[in-house]
C-alpha positions as CSV (number, residue, x, y, z in Angstrom):
1,M,-22.8,89.3,-83.3
2,G,-23.2,85.5,-82.8
3,V,-25.9,85.0,-85.4
4,P,-23.9,86.6,-88.4
5,V,-20.6,84.4,-87.2
6,E,-22.6,81.3,-86.9
7,L,-24.1,81.8,-90.5
8,G,-20.7,82.5,-92.0
9,L,-19.5,79.1,-90.1
10,L,-22.6,77.3,-91.5
11,G,-21.9,79.1,-95.2
12,L,-18.2,77.6,-95.0
13,W,-19.7,74.0,-94.4
14,K,-22.3,74.1,-97.0
15,H,-19.9,75.3,-99.6
16,A,-17.2,72.7,-98.7
17,L,-14.8,75.3,-97.9
18,P,-11.4,74.8,-96.1
19,G,-12.4,74.2,-92.2
20,A,-15.9,72.7,-93.1
21,A,-15.0,69.1,-91.5
22,W,-14.5,71.2,-88.3
23,V,-17.6,72.9,-88.2
24,E,-19.5,69.6,-88.7
25,R,-17.2,68.1,-86.2
26,I,-18.5,70.8,-83.5
27,G,-21.7,70.0,-84.0
28,L,-22.9,72.9,-86.8
29,P,-24.2,76.2,-85.4
30,R,-27.8,75.4,-84.0
31,R,-29.1,79.0,-84.8
32,A,-27.8,79.0,-88.0
33,V,-29.4,75.4,-89.0
34,E,-32.8,76.8,-87.5
35,L,-32.7,79.9,-89.8
36,T,-31.9,77.9,-92.5
37,L,-34.5,75.1,-92.3
38,G,-37.1,77.1,-90.6
39,D,-40.4,75.6,-90.6
40,K,-38.9,72.3,-91.6
41,L,-37.8,71.9,-87.9
42,I,-41.4,72.4,-86.8
43,L,-43.0,69.1,-86.2
44,H,-46.8,68.5,-84.8
45,V,-47.0,65.5,-82.2
46,N,-49.9,64.2,-79.9
47,P,-48.7,65.4,-76.5
48,N,-49.6,62.7,-74.7
49,D,-47.2,60.7,-76.6
50,L,-44.5,62.9,-76.0
51,V,-43.6,61.4,-72.4
52,R,-39.9,61.0,-72.2
53,A,-37.3,64.0,-71.9
54,T,-33.6,64.3,-71.1
55,H,-32.3,66.0,-67.6
56,W,-28.8,66.6,-66.8
57,Q,-29.2,66.4,-63.0
58,G,-26.2,64.5,-61.6
59,W,-24.2,64.7,-64.7
60,P,-20.9,66.5,-65.0
61,Y,-21.0,69.6,-67.3
62,K,-18.3,68.0,-69.5
63,Y,-20.8,65.4,-70.4
64,R,-23.7,67.8,-71.4
65,P,-24.1,68.8,-74.9
66,T,-23.9,72.3,-75.6
67,S,-27.1,74.1,-76.7
68,S,-25.2,76.0,-79.3
69,A,-24.7,73.0,-81.4
70,F,-27.1,71.3,-83.6
71,I,-25.4,67.9,-83.9
72,W,-25.1,66.3,-80.6
73,D,-22.7,63.8,-79.4
74,G,-22.6,61.5,-76.3
75,E,-25.1,59.3,-74.3
76,W,-27.6,62.3,-73.6
77,D,-30.7,60.4,-75.1
78,L,-29.8,57.4,-73.1
79,R,-30.7,58.9,-69.8
80,R,-34.6,60.3,-70.1
81,G,-37.2,60.7,-67.5
82,D,-41.2,59.9,-67.6
83,L,-43.1,63.2,-68.0
84,R,-45.9,61.5,-66.6
85,I,-44.7,61.4,-63.3
86,S,-42.6,64.8,-63.1
87,S,-43.0,67.5,-61.0
88,R,-44.9,69.5,-63.4
89,A,-47.4,67.0,-64.0
90,R,-48.1,66.6,-60.6
91,F,-48.3,70.3,-60.0
92,I,-50.9,70.8,-63.0
93,A,-52.9,67.9,-61.6
94,D,-53.0,69.3,-57.9
95,I,-53.9,72.5,-58.8
96,D,-56.5,71.8,-61.4
97,A,-58.2,69.3,-58.6
98,H,-58.0,72.2,-55.9
99,R,-59.3,74.8,-58.4
100,D,-62.2,75.8,-55.8
101,D,-60.0,76.5,-52.9
102,L,-56.2,76.4,-53.9
103,T,-55.2,76.9,-50.2
104,Q,-56.1,72.9,-50.1
105,S,-53.7,72.3,-52.7
106,K,-50.0,70.7,-52.2
107,A,-48.3,73.2,-54.0
108,F,-50.2,76.2,-51.9
109,A,-48.8,74.0,-48.9
110,T,-44.9,74.1,-50.2
111,Y,-45.1,77.8,-51.1
112,M,-46.5,78.3,-47.7
113,A,-43.9,76.5,-45.9
114,R,-41.2,78.1,-47.7
115,L,-42.3,81.6,-47.0
116,K,-42.9,80.7,-43.0
117,A,-39.4,79.2,-43.2
118,G,-38.5,82.8,-44.4
119,K,-37.1,81.5,-47.8
120,P,-40.1,82.6,-49.9
121,W,-39.7,80.9,-53.6
122,K,-38.4,83.2,-56.6
123,S,-37.6,83.0,-59.7
124,H,-35.1,85.6,-61.2
125,Q,-35.9,84.6,-64.9
126,Q,-39.4,85.4,-64.5
127,G,-38.8,88.4,-62.0
128,I,-41.3,86.5,-59.4
129,L,-41.1,86.7,-55.6
130,L,-43.7,84.7,-53.5
131,D,-43.3,86.7,-50.2
132,S,-47.3,86.6,-49.4
133,E,-50.3,84.8,-49.2
134,D,-52.1,86.6,-51.9
135,R,-48.9,86.5,-54.3
136,I,-49.0,82.6,-54.1
137,L,-52.8,82.5,-54.8
138,T,-52.3,84.7,-57.8
139,F,-49.2,82.8,-59.1
140,L,-51.1,79.6,-58.9
141,R,-54.3,81.4,-60.6
142,V,-52.2,82.4,-63.6
143,Y,-51.3,78.7,-64.4
144,L,-55.3,77.8,-64.1
145,S,-56.0,80.7,-66.3
146,F,-53.4,79.7,-68.6
147,M,-54.6,76.2,-68.8
148,D,-58.0,77.1,-69.5
149,D,-57.3,79.4,-72.2
150,M,-55.3,76.7,-73.7
151,A,-58.5,74.3,-73.4
152,V,-60.4,76.8,-75.2
153,R,-57.8,78.1,-77.8
154,G,-55.7,75.5,-78.3
155,F,-51.9,75.6,-77.8
156,D,-50.3,79.0,-78.6
157,S,-46.6,78.6,-79.0
158,T,-46.2,82.4,-78.8
159,R,-47.3,82.3,-75.4
160,G,-43.8,81.3,-74.1
161,K,-40.4,82.4,-74.6
162,D,-39.5,79.3,-76.5
163,M,-41.2,76.8,-78.6
164,L,-41.4,73.4,-77.1
165,G,-38.1,72.2,-77.9
166,V,-37.2,68.3,-78.5
167,A,-34.0,66.3,-79.8
168,V,-33.7,63.2,-82.0
169,S,-32.1,60.7,-80.7
170,R,-29.5,58.0,-82.2
171,E,-32.7,55.9,-83.0
172,G,-34.5,58.6,-84.4
173,T,-37.0,59.2,-81.7
174,L,-38.1,62.6,-80.3
175,I,-37.1,63.1,-76.7
176,K,-38.0,66.4,-74.7
177,I,-35.6,69.0,-73.6
178,N,-35.2,72.6,-72.5
179,R,-38.2,75.0,-71.5
180,G,-41.9,74.7,-71.8
181,L,-42.2,71.6,-69.4
182,H,-45.2,73.2,-67.5
183,R,-47.3,74.3,-70.9
184,L,-46.4,70.5,-72.0
185,A,-48.1,69.4,-68.9
186,M,-51.0,71.5,-69.3
187,A,-51.4,70.1,-73.0
188,Q,-51.3,66.7,-71.7
189,H,-53.4,67.1,-68.8
190,I,-56.5,68.6,-70.6
191,G,-56.2,66.0,-73.4
192,L,-54.8,68.3,-76.6
193,P,-54.6,66.1,-79.6
194,S,-51.6,68.0,-80.8
195,V,-48.9,70.4,-80.0
196,P,-46.0,72.0,-82.5
197,V,-42.5,71.2,-81.5
198,M,-39.2,72.4,-82.6
199,V,-36.2,70.2,-83.0
200,K,-33.5,71.6,-81.5
201,A,-31.0,69.0,-82.0
202,V,-30.1,65.5,-83.3
203,H,-27.9,62.9,-82.2
204,R,-24.9,62.5,-84.3
205,E,-25.5,58.9,-84.9
206,W,-28.9,59.6,-86.5
207,W,-27.4,62.5,-88.3
208,D,-24.7,60.1,-89.9
209,S,-27.2,57.4,-91.0
210,V,-29.5,60.3,-92.6
211,T,-27.1,62.0,-94.2
212,Q,-24.7,58.9,-95.5
213,E,-21.8,61.4,-95.6
214,A,-23.6,63.8,-97.7
215,R,-22.9,67.6,-97.1
216,G,-24.1,71.0,-97.3
217,K,-27.5,71.6,-98.7
218,H,-28.1,67.9,-99.6
219,A,-27.4,66.7,-96.1
220,L,-29.6,69.4,-94.5
221,A,-32.2,68.5,-97.0
222,L,-32.2,65.0,-96.2
223,V,-32.2,65.6,-92.6
224,A,-35.5,67.7,-93.2
225,E,-36.9,64.8,-95.2
226,S,-36.4,62.4,-92.5
227,L,-37.7,64.4,-89.7
228,V,-41.1,63.9,-90.8
229,D,-41.0,60.3,-89.5
230,C,-39.6,60.9,-86.4
231,Q,-42.1,59.8,-83.4
232,P,-42.0,60.4,-79.7
233,E,-39.8,58.1,-77.8
234,A,-42.0,55.9,-75.3
235,A,-39.6,53.7,-73.6
236,P,-37.2,54.2,-70.5
237,G,-33.5,54.7,-71.1
238,P,-30.9,52.1,-70.2
239,L,-28.8,54.7,-68.1
240,D,-31.9,56.0,-66.4
241,P,-31.3,56.3,-62.7
């Protein structure tokens, strides 16, 4: 039900009908923009250059941009972590280093400690419960198998529920968002030269600088044209903790 409504709102904005200014003010409906621009939102980047990611930990919900909008306001792009020292990067490097005996890995020790404490790790989203040593080892082997397949066949964007998502900062740089952080960590660890990413959102300041008050199809065309010049953000943010 949501997509037809969002397409209707975007159509209202594209044709400058009454309420168009309000639709842009609330950020444009993201899914409708994705359906309209399609592959123009997909960029190919070196995964080892995509090292900065937004994170909402510690931020009140009222300051977090909504995932239903394509244009994001606020300071989300000024707070960005370093994926090279993230928990996912450490996890992938750990199990790869101990692939011949995963019981010696830090990941195995962590999951076993939770199991012995009566609090086995679980993921409702993935339908996983690591309530035995065998399940822990199987879980870790699945990640190794996925990474080994990636090393042979390259990055397969259909393997996950979503494409690797990025957002464009106010300065026009790419910052990692949402899911796929383990897949990205694998691509970085094995040294893939390129991965596809999808632009899920853009900062309003960048949008305004690119569109120059253009509206409708012209504005979307200007955005699509400018996206090809966007490169991954490398520097830390001024609001990093």
